[in-house]
N, C-alpha and C positions, 0 to 999 in steps of 0.2 A: 939421258936421251936414249931412245930405242929406235933403231932403223931396221926394217924388214924388207927384203927383196924376194919376190916369188916369181919364178918363171915356169910357165906351163906351155904346152904345145901351141896354144892359140892366143896367149896373152902374157903380159909382163905387168906386175903390180909392185908398188912400194909404198910403204907406210913410214912416216917419220913422227915420232911422239916425243913430247918433252913434259916435264912436270912444273913448268914455269907458271907465271901469274895469269897467262891467257890473255885474250882480248875480246872486245865486243864485236861479235860477228855481224850484227846488224848495221854496224857503221859503214857508210858508203865509202869511207876512205880505206884504201888498200895500199900497203907499202910497195915500193918498187920490186922488192924481192918476190912477193907473192904474185904480183901482177906479171912479172917476167916468167915465172913458172907456169902460171895459168895460160899465157899466150903460147908457150912452147907445148903444153899439153894439148891445147886447142888446134895447133898446127898439125898435130898427129891424130886428130879426131879422137882424143882420149877423154877420160873422165877425171875430175878432180873434186874431192870433197874435203872440207875443212870443218873440224869440230873443235870448239874452244870453250873452256870454262875457267873458273878460278883454280882449278886443279891441273891445268895444262892444256896443251894443244896437240891435235893429231891432223896430219895431212896425208890423205890417201889418193894415189894416182894409179889409174889403170889404163893400159894401152893395149889394144888389140894388135896382134901380129898379122902381117899380110900373108894370107893363105895363097894367093896367086903370085906367081913369079918368085918362088922361094929362093932361086938362085941369084936374085938381084942384090 
């Protein structure tokens, strides 16, 4: 497993990768874990991409930081 967290002045992103068996991305079924993460990312108007194959899975999340009201 590989976890990468990047913080820049205007955004935070993280990527989680594994070398497991992967899963079928075209399937309409999504587990509760991924659904929960997706809902939280959407609540912050972020972006989430999932890439999966027989060689593993990568989940990438990107969140824009609030430029207004930095002291909030």
